[in-house]
C-alpha positions in Angstrom: 42.3 -31.0 11.2 44.9 -31.9 8.6 46.3 -29.1 6.5 45.5 -29.6 2.8 47.3 -28.4 -0.4 44.6 -25.8 -0.8 45.1 -24.5 2.7 48.8 -24.2 2.1 48.5 -22.2 -1.2 45.6 -19.9 -0.1 48.0 -17.0 0.1 49.2 -17.6 -3.4 45.8 -18.4 -5.0 45.1 -14.9 -6.4 48.6 -14.8 -7.9 48.0 -18.2 -9.6 44.7 -16.9 -11.0 46.6 -13.9 -12.5 48.7 -16.3 -14.6 45.5 -17.0 -16.5 43.8 -13.7 -15.9 41.9 -13.4 -19.2 40.1 -16.7 -18.7 39.4 -16.0 -15.0 38.0 -12.5 -15.7 35.8 -13.8 -18.6 34.5 -16.7 -16.4 33.5 -14.4 -13.6 31.8 -12.0 -15.9 30.0 -14.8 -17.7 28.6 -16.4 -14.5 27.7 -13.0 -13.0 25.8 -12.0 -16.2 23.6 -15.1 -15.9 22.4 -14.3 -12.4 18.8 -12.9 -12.4 18.4 -9.7 -10.4 17.8 -10.6 -6.7 18.2 -14.3 -7.0 19.9 -16.6 -4.5 23.4 -17.7 -5.4 25.5 -20.6 -4.1 29.2 -21.0 -5.0 31.0 -24.2 -3.9 34.8 -24.6 -4.2 34.9 -20.8 -4.3 38.6 -20.4 -3.6 39.1 -16.8 -2.6 35.7 -15.8 -3.9 36.2 -14.2 -7.3 33.0 -15.4 -8.8 30.9 -14.8 -5.7 32.2 -11.2 -5.6 31.3 -10.7 -9.2 27.8 -12.1 -8.7 27.1 -10.1 -5.5 25.9 -6.9 -7.2 23.1 -8.8 -9.0 22.2 -11.5 -6.5 20.0 -11.0 -3.5 21.9 -13.4 -1.3 25.3 -15.0 -2.0 26.6 -18.0 0.0 30.3 -18.5 -0.7 31.7 -21.9 0.4 34.9 -23.9 0.2 36.4 -26.8 1.9 39.5 -24.7 2.8 39.0 -22.3 5.7 42.1 -20.2 4.7 40.6 -19.7 1.3 37.3 -18.6 2.8 39.1 -16.2 5.2 40.6 -14.5 2.2 37.3 -14.3 0.4 35.6 -12.8 3.4 38.4 -10.2 3.8 38.0 -9.2 0.2 34.2 -8.7 0.7 34.8 -6.6 3.8 37.3 -4.4 1.9 34.9 -3.9 -0.9 31.9 -3.2 1.4 29.9 -6.1 0.1 27.0 -6.7 2.4 25.0 -9.6 0.9 27.6 -12.4 1.2 27.8 -15.2 3.7 30.7 -17.6 4.1 30.7 -21.2 5.2 33.1 -24.2 5.1 31.4 -27.0 3.1 32.1 -30.1 1.2 30.4 -29.9 -2.2 29.9 -33.6 -2.2 27.7 -33.4 0.9 25.8 -30.1 1.3 23.5 -29.5 4.3 21.0 -27.5 2.2 17.6 -28.8 1.3 16.5 -29.7 -2.3 16.0 -26.7 -4.5 17.5 -24.2 -2.1 19.2 -21.8 -4.6 18.3 -20.2 -7.9 21.8 -20.2 -9.2 24.5 -22.7 -8.2 28.1 -22.8 -9.4 31.3 -24.6 -8.7 34.2 -23.5 -10.9 37.4 -25.2 -11.8 36.9 -28.2 -9.5 35.3 -31.0 -11.5 38.7 -31.8 -13.2 40.1 -32.4 -9.7 37.6 -35.0 -8.6 37.9 -38.8 -9.2 34.1 -39.0 -9.7 32.9 -35.5 -10.8 29.4 -36.9 -11.5 28.9 -37.2 -7.7 29.5 -33.4 -7.3 27.3 -32.6 -10.2 24.5 -34.7 -8.7 24.7 -32.9 -5.3 24.9 -29.4 -6.9 21.9 -30.3 -9.1 20.0 -31.4 -6.0 20.2 -28.0 -4.4 19.4 -26.1 -7.6 15.8 -24.8 -7.6 13.4 -25.9 -10.3 13.7 -23.4 -13.1 17.2 -22.4 -11.8 20.6 -22.8 -13.2 23.6 -24.9 -12.4 26.7 -23.2 -14.0 29.9 -25.3 -14.1 33.0 -23.6 -15.5 36.1 -25.9 -15.6 39.7 -25.4 -16.9 40.3 -27.5 -20.0 43.5 -29.1 -18.9 43.6 -31.1 -22.2 43.9 -27.8 -24.1 46.8 -26.2 -22.2 49.3 -24.7 -24.5 53.0 -25.4 -24.2 53.6 -22.2 -22.2 50.9 -23.0 -19.7 51.9 -26.6 -19.5 55.1 -25.4 -17.8 52.9 -23.6 -15.2 51.0 -26.9 -14.6 54.2 -28.8 -14.2 55.4 -26.3 -11.6 52.1 -26.7 -9.7 52.6 -30.4 -9.6 55.9 -29.9 -7.9 54.1 -28.4 -4.9 51.4 -31.0 -4.8 48.7 -30.0 -7.3 47.0 -32.9 -9.0 44.1 -33.1 -11.5 42.1 -36.2 -12.4 40.7 -35.3 -15.8 42.3 -33.4 -18.7 39.1 -32.2 -20.3 38.9 -30.8 -23.8 35.9 -28.9 -25.0 34.6 -32.1 -26.7 35.1 -34.4 -23.7 33.8 -31.9 -21.2 30.5 -31.4 -23.2 30.3 -35.2 -23.6 30.6 -35.6 -19.8 27.3 -33.8 -19.3 25.6 -35.5 -22.2 26.5 -38.8 -20.6 24.8 -37.7 -17.4 21.6 -37.0 -19.3 21.2 -33.5 -17.9 19.7 -30.6 -19.9 22.5 -28.4 -21.1 21.0 -25.0 -21.9 24.3 -23.4 -23.0 27.9 -24.4 -23.5 30.6 -21.9 -24.1 34.4 -21.6 -24.2 36.2 -18.7 -22.6 39.6 -18.2 -24.1 42.9 -17.7 -22.2 46.2 -19.3 -21.6 44.2 -22.2 -20.2 40.7 -22.0 -21.6 37.6 -22.6 -19.6 34.6 -24.6 -20.7 31.3 -23.5 -19.2 28.3 -25.7 -19.1 24.9 -24.2 -18.0 22.3 -26.7 -16.9 18.7 -25.5 -16.4 16.6 -27.5 -14.1 13.1 -28.1 -15.5 10.2 -26.4 -13.7 8.4 -28.8 -11.3 11.5 -31.1 -11.0 13.3 -31.0 -7.7 15.5 -34.1 -8.2 
């Protein structure tokens, strides 16, 4: 299997998140705070599992997934060190999930939509596995709002192979979901050196598609 950019930087991923720690901590707390007690939780593109670990104390079952096995190995090691017993780990492509329709009460994929050429395909697949009445929570770095200081960090990332497809602002990110015609229950901005836009989509009861 070909080694990817994300496989290569797995050992540095937590350090990279620390460069925008205020936004990352706020994002994790916001997502975890929306998880109903005992509900099932799926995270795709989880990286080293920060959001899944934050959600685990409230969720009944947490499935932490990523396309990069080295990222998942680090997430699993963190869970073991912290004694977290309700997390599972699996390598998955968020564009083609093996789960049935409506499998999870809360679904999230953070900081990945701006990396995809066609993010609407990912949203459609994540929406499919969200249970009627459940939530799809999509936090994404707003690359279009990076300050001058963080712009230097992004340029450094590019030198080692990082690429993003969309430089969202808060306006364009919200407009993306409005264009998909999906029900946005909440939309919030989490501040930091690189802010995060968070869209919460609530699937109507009785609708599994």
